[in-house]
N, C-alpha and C positions, 0 to 999 in steps of 0.2 A: 598324483605327484605332490599336490599341495598338502595332503595329509602326512605324507612322509617328511616333508620339510618342517612342518609344525612339530611333529614328533621328534625329529632330529634336534631342533632348537630347544625343545623342552628337555631332552636328554642332556644336551650340552649345558644348559642352565643348571640342571640338578647336579651334574658332575662338578661344575664350577663351585656350587654352594658347598658340596661335600669336601672338595679339596681345600677351599678357603677356610673351612672350619677346622681342618686338621693341621694347618700351618702352625709352626711354633709361635708362642706368644712372646711379647717383649720381655726382656729381663726386668726384674723388679728388685727394689731395695727393701729388705725386711729389717726394720729397726726394733730392737728389743724393747719391750714396754712393761716388763714385770718389775714393779717398784721395790719389792722385798727380796733380798738375797735368800737363797735356799736352793733346794733340789728342783729347780724349775726346768721343765722339759722343753727342749728345742722342738720336739715334734707335736707340740700343742699349738694350734693356730692362734689361740688367744695370747700366746707369749710374744707375738709380733704385732707391729702396728697395723699391718694389712688385715689381720684377723680373718683371713679367708683361705688359709692353707699355710704351708711351710715352704721355705725356699727350695728351689730345684737346681738343676745343674747350671742354669744360666743366670742365677740370681746371686745377690750379695747379702750377707748377714752383717748388720752393724750393731755394735754395742757402744752406746754413748753414755751420757751422765745418768740415765735412769737405771735404777736397780743395781748400782755398783756395790761391791762388798766393802766392809770396813777394814779388811786386811787381806793379805795374800793367801790365807788359809781358808777363808769362808767362801764356799762355792756359791755362785749366783746363777749358773746355768749348766744343764746336763745334756750332752748329746747321747740320747738313749737308744738310738738305732743308727746303723751305718748310713752316712749322709755324704752326698757330693754337692758342693756349691761352687760358684765361680770365684767369689772373693769373700774374705773375712776381714772386717775392719773393727779394731778396738780403738775407740776414741774417747775423749773427754773434752767437752766444749764448755764446761762450767767455768765461771769467772775465776775461781780459785779452788784449790784443794787437790786431793789425790783420789784417783779412781782405780779401784782394783776390779778387774774382770777375771773371775776364776772359772774356767771351763772344765767340767769333769767329762772324761771320755772313758767309760767303763771297759773292762776287759772284753775282748771280742768285738768291740765297736771301732770302726774307722771313720774319721772325719777327713774327707778329701777336699782340698781347696785347689781348684784347677788353674787359677791365674795368680791372684795376689793375696798376700796376708800382710796387714799393716797394723802396727801398734803406734799410734801417734795422736797428737792433739793439734790438728791443722788450725792455724790462726789463733791458737790459745795464748792467753796472757802468761806472763811470768808466774811462777809458783804453781802452775798447773802441771800435774804429772799423770801419766797414764801407764798402768801396769796390766799385763796380761799373763796369766799362768794357766798351764794345762796340768791336770792331775788325774790319777788313776792309771790303770794298766792298758788302756786302749791306745789307738794309733792316730797320730796327726800326720797326714801325708799332704805336703804342699808341692804341687807340680809346676807352679807358675814361675815367672821370671822375676817377680818382685817380692822380696821379703824385707819389709821396711819397719824399722824400730827407731822412732825419733820423737822428740817434742820440739816445738818451734819457737818458744819464748827466747828472749835474748840471753837468759841464763840457763837455757836447756842444755 
């Protein structure tokens, strides 16, 4: 009987270890870190601050002051494969200036945002503007409750 109890406890412990390792991980914020605008790929782990993968369905992609484009026609990031993320934030926290974030979604590719899409500069000073543009023949699908476009300075 003692042998059976030890074996049962060992089985339960192994099962708990396996189940624990398959639980979903915490959502992460992936911040764009490619300094030079261009055809920079979303699906390259080195394009994001975490540098250990790309955002998944529970994660948020954030475009801040790094790697902005000089104008609304210069692409700074490309969604090269259909992707689903939880939230997409285009922000600019620089002290002054204008930030253009131009996302290319090629034909046949869909970018799905399941909760929120926001274009804003939270807590930004006056004279800070954030712009986001989507280009090409792909699809942007936003399923969330929040589609926010705003800047927060007193002259915004």
